[in-house]
C-alpha positions as CSV (number, residue, x, y, z in Angstrom):
1,M,-9.4,-24.1,10.8
2,Q,-9.3,-20.3,10.8
3,Q,-9.8,-18.3,7.6
4,D,-6.9,-15.9,6.6
5,T,-8.8,-12.6,6.5
6,S,-5.7,-10.5,5.8
7,K,-6.4,-10.8,2.1
8,T,-10.0,-9.7,2.3
9,Y,-9.5,-6.1,3.1
10,V,-8.2,-2.9,1.5
11,R,-7.6,0.4,3.3
12,V,-8.8,3.3,1.2
13,C,-7.5,6.8,1.8
14,V,-9.6,9.4,-0.1
15,D,-7.5,12.5,-0.7
16,E,-10.0,14.6,-2.8
17,V,-13.7,14.7,-3.7
18,A,-14.4,16.8,-6.7
19,G,-17.8,16.9,-8.3
20,A,-19.0,13.3,-8.7
21,G,-15.4,11.9,-8.5
22,I,-13.0,10.8,-5.8
23,N,-9.3,10.1,-5.9
24,G,-6.9,8.6,-3.4
25,R,-4.9,5.5,-2.5
26,V,-5.5,1.9,-1.7
27,Y,-3.3,0.0,0.8
28,T,-3.1,-3.7,1.4
29,P,-0.5,-5.9,3.2
30,H,0.2,-7.6,-0.1
31,L,1.5,-4.7,-2.1
32,A,4.7,-2.7,-1.5
33,K,3.2,0.4,-3.0
34,P,-0.3,1.8,-2.8
35,L,-2.7,1.6,-5.7
36,I,-3.7,5.0,-6.9
37,F,-7.2,5.6,-8.2
38,N,-8.8,8.7,-9.8
39,D,-12.5,7.7,-9.6
40,I,-14.7,5.1,-8.1
41,G,-14.4,2.9,-11.2
42,G,-10.6,2.9,-10.9
43,L,-11.0,2.0,-7.2
44,L,-13.2,-1.0,-8.1
45,L,-11.1,-2.2,-11.1
46,R,-7.8,-2.0,-9.3
47,T,-9.2,-3.8,-6.2
48,E,-10.7,-6.5,-8.5
49,K,-7.4,-7.0,-10.2
50,L,-5.7,-7.3,-6.8
51,M,-8.2,-10.0,-5.7
52,E,-7.6,-11.9,-9.0
53,S,-3.9,-11.8,-8.5
54,Q,-4.1,-13.3,-5.1
55,N,-6.9,-15.6,-6.0
56,F,-8.9,-14.6,-2.9
57,P,-11.7,-14.3,-2.3
58,I,-12.2,-16.7,-5.2
59,A,-14.8,-15.6,-7.8
60,F,-17.6,-18.1,-7.6
61,Q,-18.5,-17.6,-11.3
62,R,-15.1,-18.9,-12.5
63,K,-15.3,-22.1,-14.5
64,R,-13.6,-25.0,-12.8
65,S,-12.6,-28.4,-14.0
66,F,-12.0,-31.6,-12.0
67,L,-9.8,-33.0,-14.8
68,A,-6.0,-32.4,-14.4
69,G,-4.6,-30.1,-17.0
70,Q,-8.0,-29.0,-18.3
71,E,-8.5,-25.8,-16.3
72,P,-10.3,-23.4,-18.6
73,Y,-8.5,-20.4,-17.1
74,A,-5.0,-20.1,-15.6
75,T,-5.3,-19.6,-11.9
76,P,-3.6,-16.4,-10.9
77,T,-1.1,-16.4,-8.1
78,A,-0.1,-13.6,-5.8
79,D,3.2,-11.8,-6.5
80,T,5.0,-12.8,-3.4
81,E,7.9,-10.4,-4.2
82,N,5.5,-7.5,-3.4
83,E,4.1,-8.9,-0.2
84,L,4.6,-6.9,3.0
85,A,4.9,-8.4,6.4
86,D,4.3,-5.1,8.2
87,A,0.5,-4.8,8.2
88,P,0.4,-2.4,11.2
89,E,2.3,0.2,9.2
90,I,-0.5,0.2,6.6
91,M,-3.0,1.1,9.3
92,T,-1.2,4.4,9.9
93,H,-2.1,5.8,6.4
94,T,-5.0,8.3,6.3
95,G,-6.7,10.3,3.5
96,K,-7.1,14.0,3.5
97,V,-10.9,13.7,3.2
98,C,-11.6,10.3,4.8
99,T,-10.3,6.8,5.4
100,F,-12.3,3.6,5.3
101,I,-11.7,-0.2,5.0
102,I,-13.5,-2.4,2.6
103,H,-13.8,-6.0,3.8
104,I,-14.5,-8.2,0.7
105,L,-15.9,-11.4,2.2
106,A,-17.1,-13.0,-1.0
107,R,-17.4,-12.6,-4.8
108,Q,-20.6,-14.2,-5.9
109,N,-22.9,-13.4,-8.9
110,A,-20.0,-11.5,-10.6
111,S,-20.0,-8.9,-7.7
112,W,-18.6,-8.3,-4.2
113,Q,-20.2,-8.9,-0.9
114,G,-18.7,-7.4,2.3
115,I,-18.5,-4.7,4.9
116,L,-17.7,-1.0,4.6
117,E,-16.0,0.2,7.8
118,W,-15.7,3.9,8.3
119,L,-12.8,4.9,10.5
120,D,-14.3,8.2,11.6
121,G,-17.0,6.8,13.9
122,R,-19.7,6.2,11.3
123,P,-21.4,2.8,11.6
124,R,-20.3,-0.2,9.6
125,Q,-22.4,-0.8,6.5
126,I,-23.0,-4.2,4.8
127,F,-23.1,-4.3,1.0
128,K,-24.3,-7.1,-1.2
129,S,-22.9,-5.9,-4.6
130,E,-20.4,-3.4,-6.0
131,L,-23.3,-1.2,-7.1
132,E,-24.5,-1.1,-3.5
133,L,-21.0,-0.2,-2.4
134,V,-20.8,2.6,-4.9
135,R,-24.2,4.0,-3.6
136,L,-23.0,3.8,0.0
137,L,-19.8,5.7,-0.9
138,N,-21.6,8.3,-3.0
139,S,-24.1,9.0,-0.2
140,E,-21.4,9.4,2.4
141,L,-18.9,11.4,0.3
142,H,-21.1,13.8,-1.5
């Protein structure tokens, strides 16, 4: 059985780097419009909300129950009305400063684990937490 990896990535288009901040757009095949962010915190929070809405990759720290009807938290579901079928079109968007893809492979220990893929020829970078991702972004963008 092959894992659906279309939900595990976001395409980030950075349009401006000013001081310690960045702003731009996030594209994913599951949203009709891009998510706009004005700093790295906004990028992380909006992406986290997106993952929660599609319930993938599932957060490992979420409490679960094996008893029917006793789920401590409501399980979010994706908003299928916003889903796009045209993933290749998303790959055409680029940022004024740079463009990269964040592959979120897991969400363990209340953080993300994945791969940062630069689209300008820089090598892929593995991150084991959101803090490590922020450090990688800061070192490459400033």
